[in-house]
LODREN-955891 format. One record per residue (C-alpha): residue number from 1; x, y negated, z negated; residue in one letter. Coordinates in steps of 0.02 Angstrom, whole numbers, plus 50000, padded with zeros to 5 digits. Each point is the difference from the previous one (the first is absolute). Last residue first. Layout:
% residues N
NODE  num      X      Y      Z  residuo
NODE  NUM      X      Y      Z        a
...
This chain:
% residues 258
NODE  num      X      Y      Z  residuo
NODE  258  58654  43224  51300        s
NODE  257  50008  49819  50058        r
NODE  256  50110  49942  49857        a
NODE  255  50115  50149  50025        e
NODE  254  50030  49954  50182        e
NODE  253  50027  49815  49960        n
NODE  252  50127  49992  50140        g
NODE  251  50083  49844  49934        t
NODE  250  50039  50077  49832        g
NODE  249  49891  50082  49868        f
NODE  248  50008  49881  49853        k
NODE  247  50045  49840  50092        e
NODE  246  49869  50036  50133        q
NODE  245  49869  50041  49872        l
NODE  244  50029  49833  49912        t
NODE  243  49988  49907  50164        q
NODE  242  49837  50087  50040        l
NODE  241  49929  49952  49830        i
NODE  240  50047  49818  50021        g
NODE  239  50133  49926  49890        q
NODE  238  49985  49825  49929        g
NODE  237  50008  49817  50039        e
NODE  236  49861  49873  50023        v
NODE  235  49937  49999  49822        k
NODE  234  49965  49815  49973        g
NODE  233  49811  50012  50004        e
NODE  232  50007  50161  49900        f
NODE  231  49963  49928  49828        a
NODE  230  49847  49913  50071        t
NODE  229  49921  50168  50040        e
NODE  228  49951  50013  50182        l
NODE  227  49818  50048  50027        g
NODE  226  49985  49919  50171        i
NODE  225  50162  49959  50086        y
NODE  224  50024  49877  50143        y
NODE  223  50133  50005  50135        v
NODE  222  50001  49828  50078        h
NODE  221  50137  49925  49893        p
NODE  220  49995  49812  49965        d
NODE  219  50189  49985  49976        t
NODE  218  49988  49895  49841        g
NODE  217  50123  50110  49906        m
NODE  216  49894  49995  49841        e
NODE  215  49870  50110  50085        p
NODE  214  50119  50148  49987        r
NODE  213  49882  50132  50069        l
NODE  212  49823  49948  50042        v
NODE  211  49835  50009  49908        k
NODE  210  49815  50021  50040        v
NODE  209  49895  50037  49845        a
NODE  208  49952  49816  49994        d
NODE  207  49879  50025  50145        g
NODE  206  49977  50183  50047        a
NODE  205  49847  49962  50107        e
NODE  204  50088  49862  50097        a
NODE  203  50152  50111  50028        l
NODE  202  49891  50143  50062        l
NODE  201  49899  49888  50116        k
NODE  200  50157  49926  50076        s
NODE  199  50078  50173  50022        i
NODE  198  49848  50070  50088        e
NODE  197  49991  49855  50121        s
NODE  196  49849  49885  49996        e
NODE  195  50093  49850  49930        p
NODE  194  50123  50010  50146        d
NODE  193  50156  49902  49956        n
NODE  192  50049  50146  49888        v
NODE  191  50027  50108  50155        d
NODE  190  50019  50183  49959        g
NODE  189  50075  50142  49902        f
NODE  188  49928  50102  49857        i
NODE  187  50106  50126  49906        r
NODE  186  49921  50103  49861        a
NODE  185  49893  50108  50113        g
NODE  184  50040  50149  49890        g
NODE  183  50085  50104  50135        t
NODE  182  50099  49854  50072        c
NODE  181  50043  50056  50177        t
NODE  180  49923  49858  50100        e
NODE  179  50067  49871  49880        v
NODE  178  50177  50070  50002        c
NODE  177  50001  50009  50190        a
NODE  176  49951  49818  50021        p
NODE  175  49826  49985  50076        l
NODE  174  49971  50005  50187        l
NODE  173  49947  49866  50126        g
NODE  172  50153  50022  50111        a
NODE  171  50080  49842  49928        e
NODE  170  49973  50074  49827        v
NODE  169  50089  50159  50051        r
NODE  168  50157  49911  50059        h
NODE  167  49990  49888  49846        v
NODE  166  50017  50151  49886        c
NODE  165  49972  49881  49852        f
NODE  164  50182  49954  50038        t
NODE  163  50078  50093  49854        c
NODE  162  50188  49981  49991        k
NODE  161  50165  50018  50093        d
NODE  160  50154  49891  50015        a
NODE  159  50126  50058  50131        t
NODE  158  50140  50126  50001        n
NODE  157  49898  50105  50123        t
NODE  156  50020  50172  49924        k
NODE  155  50047  49942  49825        p
NODE  154  49843  49891  49989        n
NODE  153  50041  49856  49885        i
NODE  152  49865  49987  49869        f
NODE  151  49852  49889  49958        r
NODE  150  49856  50007  49875        a
NODE  149  50090  49963  49837        d
NODE  148  49858  49880  49961        y
NODE  147  50100  49840  49970        p
NODE  146  50071  50006  50177        c
NODE  145  50155  49889  50010        a
NODE  144  50126  50140  49983        q
NODE  143  49925  50100  50143        v
NODE  142  49985  49840  50102        c
NODE  141  50187  49969  49979        y
NODE  140  50033  50178  50058        a
NODE  139  50129  49949  50132        c
NODE  138  49933  50131  50121        g
NODE  137  50025  49895  50156        v
NODE  136  49815  49990  50047        c
NODE  135  49966  49930  50174        k
NODE  134  49950  50158  50093        d
NODE  133  49918  50066  49841        a
NODE  132  49875  49857  49999        d
NODE  131  49931  50018  49825        v
NODE  130  49818  49968  49954        v
NODE  129  49895  49903  49876        v
NODE  128  49813  50010  50037        i
NODE  127  49910  49836  49964        g
NODE  126  49889  49994  50154        d
NODE  125  50110  49864  50078        e
NODE  124  50147  50117  49987        r
NODE  123  50135  49983  49870        q
NODE  122  50185  50018  50037        f
NODE  121  50150  50107  49961        t
NODE  120  50125  49998  50142        a
NODE  119  50021  49814  49972        q
NODE  118  50189  50010  50030        v
NODE  117  50060  49944  49828        p
NODE  116  49855  50085  49908        c
NODE  115  49983  49906  49835        v
NODE  114  49845  49904  50057        p
NODE  113  49896  50158  50030        v
NODE  112  50033  50110  49847        c
NODE  111  49927  49870  49880        p
NODE  110  49826  50032  50073        p
NODE  109  49879  49857  49964        n
NODE  108  49838  50071  50069        d
NODE  107  50061  50167  49936        c
NODE  106  49992  50161  50101        h
NODE  105  50006  50101  49838        n
NODE  104  50121  50131  50066        c
NODE  103  49955  50166  49918        l
NODE  102  49961  50074  49830        r
NODE  101  49869  50120  49933        p
NODE  100  50002  49998  49809        l
NODE   99  49956  50156  49902        t
NODE   98  49977  50000  49813        f
NODE   97  50032  50138  49874        s
NODE   96  49942  50008  49819        a
NODE   95  50051  50064  49829        v
NODE   94  50168  50074  50044        t
NODE   93  50085  50073  49846        q
NODE   92  50190  50006  49997        t
NODE   91  50001  49817  49946        e
NODE   90  49927  50045  49832        d
NODE   89  49947  49853  49892        d
NODE   88  49977  49882  50148        v
NODE   87  49901  50136  50091        d
NODE   86  50048  50000  50182        v
NODE   85  49921  49919  50152        v
NODE   84  50052  50087  50161        d
NODE   83  50015  49902  50160        y
NODE   82  49975  50071  50173        q
NODE   81  50048  49916  50162        t
NODE   80  49894  50024  50155        v
NODE   79  50096  49966  50158        i
NODE   78  49993  49889  50153        t
NODE   77  50133  49959  50128        r
NODE   76  50106  50141  49929        f
NODE   75  50182  50050  50002        d
NODE   74  50066  50168  49938        g
NODE   73  49992  50088  50168        i
NODE   72  49996  49873  50141        p
NODE   71  49836  49916  50050        t
NODE   70  49912  50074  50150        q
NODE   69  49864  49866  50005        n
NODE   68  49846  50111  50013        e
NODE   67  50074  50151  49910        m
NODE   66  50071  49899  49856        t
NODE   65  49842  49895  49986        c
NODE   64  49890  50155  49993        a
NODE   63  50112  50080  49868        v
NODE   62  49998  49845  49891        t
NODE   61  49813  49977  50017        c
NODE   60  49968  50182  49955        a
NODE   59  50103  49968  49843        q
NODE   58  49868  50084  49889        c
NODE   57  50007  49862  49870        g
NODE   56  49814  50014  49961        i
NODE   55  49953  49824  50056        c
NODE   54  49814  49964  49979        r
NODE   53  50002  49887  49849        r
NODE   52  50160  49927  50069        l
NODE   51  49901  49915  50137        d
NODE   50  50133  49938  50120        i
NODE   49  49952  49850  50107        a
NODE   48  50095  49963  50159        m
NODE   47  50016  49839  50100        a
NODE   46  49983  49934  50177        y
NODE   45  49968  49817  50033        r
NODE   44  49910  49974  50165        k
NODE   43  49964  49846  50106        s
NODE   42  50185  49978  50037        p
NODE   41  50003  50163  50100        d
NODE   40  50174  50076  50008        g
NODE   39  50164  49926  50058        g
NODE   38  50095  49855  49926        h
NODE   37  50020  49921  49829        r
NODE   36  50110  49847  49986        e
NODE   35  50168  50017  49914        p
NODE   34  50008  50006  49810        a
NODE   33  50103  49864  49916        l
NODE   32  49853  49905  49926        a
NODE   31  49919  50159  49936        a
NODE   30  50164  50054  49920        a
NODE   29  50013  49833  49909        d
NODE   28  49829  50030  49921        a
NODE   27  50054  50176  49948        p
NODE   26  50150  49929  49904        a
NODE   25  50169  50043  50073        a
NODE   24  50086  50160  49943        v
NODE   23  50009  50077  50173        a
NODE   22  50046  49835  50082        c
NODE   21  50155  49982  49891        s
NODE   20  50045  50180  50038        v
NODE   19  49990  49962  50184        a
NODE   18  50115  49850  49986        g
NODE   17  50129  50095  49901        c
NODE   16  50003  50145  50122        t
NODE   15  50013  49901  50160        l
NODE   14  50188  49982  50004        a
NODE   13  50022  50187  49973        g
NODE   12  49877  50039  50138        s
NODE   11  50103  49911  50134        k
NODE   10  50068  50153  50090        t
NODE    9  49834  50085  49972        l
NODE    8  49910  49861  50092        f
NODE    7  50108  50013  50154        s
NODE    6  49970  50187  50011        r
NODE    5  49813  49990  49973        r
NODE    4  49980  49871  50136        s
NODE    3  49928  49828  49964        i
NODE    2  49850  49911  50073        d
NODE    1  49967  49822  49946        m
Protein backbone atom coordinates (compact mmCIF):
# COMPACT_ATOMS: atom_id res chain seq x y z
CA UNK A 1 0.00 0.00 0.00
CA UNK A 2 1.40 3.38 -0.96
CA UNK A 3 1.66 6.01 1.73
CA UNK A 4 2.75 9.65 1.54
CA UNK A 5 5.64 10.95 3.61
CA UNK A 6 3.44 13.49 5.35
CA UNK A 7 0.77 10.99 6.37
CA UNK A 8 3.39 8.55 7.59
CA UNK A 9 5.17 11.12 9.74
CA UNK A 10 1.94 11.99 11.49
CA UNK A 11 1.62 8.36 12.53
CA UNK A 12 5.31 7.62 13.21
CA UNK A 13 4.87 7.63 16.97
CA UNK A 14 2.40 4.76 16.79
CA UNK A 15 4.73 2.77 14.57
CA UNK A 16 7.83 3.10 16.71
CA UNK A 17 7.24 0.14 19.00
CA UNK A 18 6.38 -2.18 16.15
CA UNK A 19 9.46 -1.22 14.16
CA UNK A 20 11.76 -1.69 17.12
CA UNK A 21 10.30 -5.14 17.68
CA UNK A 22 11.10 -6.02 14.07
CA UNK A 23 14.62 -4.61 14.39
CA UNK A 24 15.50 -6.95 17.23
CA UNK A 25 13.76 -9.99 15.76
CA UNK A 26 15.81 -13.09 15.04
CA UNK A 27 17.38 -13.21 11.54
CA UNK A 28 15.13 -16.13 10.56
CA UNK A 29 12.06 -14.06 11.39
CA UNK A 30 13.45 -11.17 9.34
CA UNK A 31 13.70 -13.41 6.28
CA UNK A 32 10.06 -14.42 6.65
CA UNK A 33 8.92 -10.81 6.96
CA UNK A 34 10.96 -9.48 4.03
CA UNK A 35 9.01 -8.47 0.92
CA UNK A 36 9.74 -10.19 -2.38
CA UNK A 37 12.81 -9.10 -4.32
CA UNK A 38 12.28 -7.11 -7.48
CA UNK A 39 14.46 -5.61 -10.18
CA UNK A 40 17.84 -6.82 -11.39
CA UNK A 41 18.83 -10.05 -13.12
CA UNK A 42 17.77 -13.14 -11.11
CA UNK A 43 20.48 -15.24 -12.77
CA UNK A 44 23.19 -13.18 -11.06
CA UNK A 45 24.26 -12.75 -7.46
CA UNK A 46 26.65 -9.86 -7.04
CA UNK A 47 29.17 -9.78 -4.21
CA UNK A 48 32.48 -8.21 -3.25
CA UNK A 49 35.67 -9.76 -1.93
CA UNK A 50 38.21 -7.65 -0.07
CA UNK A 51 41.73 -9.04 0.10
CA UNK A 52 43.18 -7.45 3.23
CA UNK A 53 46.61 -8.70 2.24
CA UNK A 54 46.55 -6.09 -0.50
CA UNK A 55 44.74 -3.23 1.27
CA UNK A 56 47.12 -0.41 2.24
CA UNK A 57 44.50 1.82 3.85
CA UNK A 58 45.03 4.62 1.33
CA UNK A 59 41.32 5.61 1.34
CA UNK A 60 41.24 5.86 -2.46
CA UNK A 61 38.04 3.80 -2.31
CA UNK A 62 36.47 6.25 0.12
CA UNK A 63 37.34 9.25 -2.03
CA UNK A 64 36.16 7.57 -5.23
CA UNK A 65 32.84 6.62 -3.63
CA UNK A 66 32.33 10.12 -2.26
CA UNK A 67 32.94 11.69 -5.67
CA UNK A 68 30.84 9.13 -7.57
CA UNK A 69 27.84 9.23 -5.23
CA UNK A 70 28.15 12.80 -3.92
CA UNK A 71 27.78 11.80 -0.29
CA UNK A 72 27.59 14.67 2.22
CA UNK A 73 30.67 15.72 4.16
CA UNK A 74 31.17 13.47 7.17
CA UNK A 75 29.06 10.58 5.86
CA UNK A 76 30.41 7.66 3.87
CA UNK A 77 29.00 4.75 1.89
CA UNK A 78 32.33 2.99 2.23
CA UNK A 79 35.29 3.78 4.44
CA UNK A 80 38.44 2.15 5.74
CA UNK A 81 38.56 2.10 9.52
CA UNK A 82 41.86 1.76 11.31
CA UNK A 83 42.45 -0.09 14.55
CA UNK A 84 45.57 0.21 16.66
CA UNK A 85 46.66 -2.71 18.84
CA UNK A 86 48.43 -1.53 21.97
CA UNK A 87 50.85 -3.23 24.32
CA UNK A 88 48.93 -4.65 27.29
CA UNK A 89 51.74 -3.54 29.60
CA UNK A 90 51.98 -0.05 28.11
CA UNK A 91 48.83 1.19 26.41
CA UNK A 92 50.69 4.22 25.05
CA UNK A 93 52.68 1.92 22.77
CA UNK A 94 51.05 0.79 19.52
CA UNK A 95 52.39 -2.58 18.44
CA UNK A 96 50.32 -3.06 15.28
CA UNK A 97 47.71 -1.36 13.11
CA UNK A 98 44.95 -3.01 11.11
CA UNK A 99 42.76 -1.57 8.38
CA UNK A 100 39.21 -2.76 7.77
CA UNK A 101 37.28 -1.56 4.70
CA UNK A 102 33.57 -1.39 5.50
CA UNK A 103 30.41 -0.97 3.46
CA UNK A 104 26.90 -2.38 3.15
CA UNK A 105 27.19 -6.17 3.12
CA UNK A 106 24.25 -6.74 0.74
CA UNK A 107 23.11 -9.66 2.87
CA UNK A 108 20.93 -12.47 1.59
CA UNK A 109 18.94 -12.04 4.80
CA UNK A 110 19.09 -8.26 5.26
CA UNK A 111 17.52 -7.13 8.56
CA UNK A 112 17.18 -3.60 7.16
CA UNK A 113 14.52 -4.66 4.63
CA UNK A 114 11.62 -5.96 6.77
CA UNK A 115 11.75 -3.06 9.25
CA UNK A 116 11.08 -0.44 6.56
CA UNK A 117 7.43 0.58 7.04
CA UNK A 118 7.04 1.79 3.44
CA UNK A 119 9.28 -0.79 1.71
CA UNK A 120 11.66 1.91 0.52
CA UNK A 121 14.56 -0.42 1.30
CA UNK A 122 14.40 -3.55 -0.80
CA UNK A 123 16.56 -6.23 -2.34
CA UNK A 124 16.93 -6.76 -6.05
CA UNK A 125 16.88 -10.17 -7.68
CA UNK A 126 20.66 -9.93 -8.10
CA UNK A 127 21.13 -9.48 -4.35
CA UNK A 128 21.91 -5.76 -4.31
CA UNK A 129 20.11 -3.94 -1.49
CA UNK A 130 18.95 -0.47 -2.49
CA UNK A 131 16.89 2.44 -1.16
CA UNK A 132 14.07 4.10 -3.09
CA UNK A 133 14.57 7.70 -2.02
CA UNK A 134 11.15 8.67 -3.40
CA UNK A 135 9.49 6.34 -0.89
CA UNK A 136 11.84 6.70 2.09
CA UNK A 137 10.43 8.74 4.99
CA UNK A 138 13.70 9.04 6.90
CA UNK A 139 12.49 7.13 9.96
CA UNK A 140 15.95 5.54 10.40
CA UNK A 141 14.58 2.14 11.42
CA UNK A 142 16.83 0.52 8.80
CA UNK A 143 19.82 2.44 10.17
CA UNK A 144 19.18 0.94 13.60
CA UNK A 145 18.54 -2.53 12.22
CA UNK A 146 21.80 -2.77 10.24
CA UNK A 147 24.35 -4.80 12.24
CA UNK A 148 27.22 -3.42 10.14
CA UNK A 149 26.83 0.29 10.89
CA UNK A 150 26.60 0.79 7.12
CA UNK A 151 23.65 3.17 6.85
CA UNK A 152 23.04 6.83 7.63
CA UNK A 153 20.37 9.45 7.11
CA UNK A 154 21.51 11.82 4.40
CA UNK A 155 21.09 15.36 5.79
CA UNK A 156 20.56 16.76 2.29
CA UNK A 157 17.74 14.43 1.30
CA UNK A 158 16.51 13.33 4.75
CA UNK A 159 16.41 9.77 3.45
CA UNK A 160 18.39 6.62 4.20
CA UNK A 161 21.68 6.32 2.34
CA UNK A 162 24.21 3.53 1.91
CA UNK A 163 26.44 1.63 -0.50
CA UNK A 164 24.56 0.24 -3.50
CA UNK A 165 27.56 -1.47 -5.15
CA UNK A 166 27.26 1.55 -7.50
CA UNK A 167 24.29 -0.18 -9.12
CA UNK A 168 24.06 2.56 -11.76
CA UNK A 169 27.57 1.67 -12.90
CA UNK A 170 26.99 -2.08 -12.71
CA UNK A 171 23.93 -1.78 -14.95
CA UNK A 172 26.12 0.07 -17.45
CA UNK A 173 28.68 -2.75 -17.45
CA UNK A 174 31.15 -0.92 -15.17
CA UNK A 175 32.71 -1.81 -11.84
CA UNK A 176 31.78 -0.01 -8.61
CA UNK A 177 33.85 3.15 -8.20
CA UNK A 178 35.70 1.81 -5.14
CA UNK A 179 36.76 -1.33 -7.02
CA UNK A 180 37.94 0.54 -10.08
CA UNK A 181 39.99 2.95 -7.96
CA UNK A 182 41.57 0.49 -5.49
CA UNK A 183 45.31 1.04 -5.92
CA UNK A 184 46.28 -2.34 -4.49
CA UNK A 185 43.63 -4.35 -6.30
CA UNK A 186 42.22 -5.40 -2.95
CA UNK A 187 38.56 -5.12 -3.96
CA UNK A 188 37.10 -7.67 -6.36
CA UNK A 189 33.49 -7.45 -7.52
CA UNK A 190 31.44 -9.83 -9.58
CA UNK A 191 28.82 -12.52 -9.95
CA UNK A 192 29.31 -15.41 -7.51
CA UNK A 193 26.77 -17.45 -9.48
CA UNK A 194 29.32 -17.57 -12.29
CA UNK A 195 32.06 -20.09 -11.40
CA UNK A 196 34.32 -18.52 -14.02
CA UNK A 197 34.11 -15.00 -12.60
CA UNK A 198 37.18 -13.49 -10.95
CA UNK A 199 35.50 -13.29 -7.56
CA UNK A 200 34.33 -16.92 -7.67
CA UNK A 201 37.81 -18.14 -8.52
CA UNK A 202 39.36 -16.00 -5.78
CA UNK A 203 36.94 -17.24 -3.12
CA UNK A 204 37.44 -20.85 -4.17
CA UNK A 205 41.21 -20.46 -4.04
CA UNK A 206 41.14 -18.75 -0.64
CA UNK A 207 38.98 -21.49 0.89
CA UNK A 208 38.84 -21.34 4.69
CA UNK A 209 40.65 -17.99 4.66
CA UNK A 210 37.40 -16.34 3.54
CA UNK A 211 35.52 -14.70 6.41
CA UNK A 212 32.61 -12.32 6.91
CA UNK A 213 31.79 -9.72 9.52
CA UNK A 214 29.50 -10.71 12.38
CA UNK A 215 28.71 -14.24 11.16
CA UNK A 216 26.73 -14.86 14.35
CA UNK A 217 23.98 -12.54 13.06
CA UNK A 218 22.91 -15.05 10.41
CA UNK A 219 22.51 -12.35 7.75
CA UNK A 220 24.54 -14.21 5.09
CA UNK A 221 26.58 -11.15 4.08
CA UNK A 222 27.97 -10.98 0.56
CA UNK A 223 31.04 -8.92 1.31
CA UNK A 224 33.83 -11.41 1.91
CA UNK A 225 37.18 -10.76 3.57
CA UNK A 226 40.41 -12.60 2.91
CA UNK A 227 43.07 -12.30 5.60
CA UNK A 228 40.72 -11.02 8.30
CA UNK A 229 41.90 -11.77 11.82
CA UNK A 230 39.24 -13.58 13.84
CA UNK A 231 39.44 -10.92 16.55
CA UNK A 232 38.20 -8.34 14.05
CA UNK A 233 35.12 -10.20 12.80
CA UNK A 234 32.93 -8.16 15.13
CA UNK A 235 34.69 -4.82 14.62
CA UNK A 236 32.17 -2.95 12.52
CA UNK A 237 32.53 0.44 14.18
CA UNK A 238 35.43 2.83 14.21
CA UNK A 239 36.81 6.03 12.77
CA UNK A 240 38.10 6.25 9.26
CA UNK A 241 41.22 8.27 8.56
CA UNK A 242 39.31 10.89 6.56
CA UNK A 243 36.79 11.27 9.35
CA UNK A 244 39.59 11.77 11.85
CA UNK A 245 41.18 14.46 9.67
CA UNK A 246 37.86 16.20 9.28
CA UNK A 247 37.33 16.39 13.04
CA UNK A 248 40.88 17.65 13.52
CA UNK A 249 41.00 20.25 10.78
CA UNK A 250 37.36 21.16 10.19
CA UNK A 251 35.03 20.59 7.26
CA UNK A 252 37.31 22.34 4.80
CA UNK A 253 40.26 20.08 5.51
CA UNK A 254 42.56 22.76 4.06
CA UNK A 255 45.39 21.95 6.48
CA UNK A 256 44.95 18.23 5.92
CA UNK A 257 45.45 18.69 2.19
CA UNK A 258 48.51 20.92 2.53
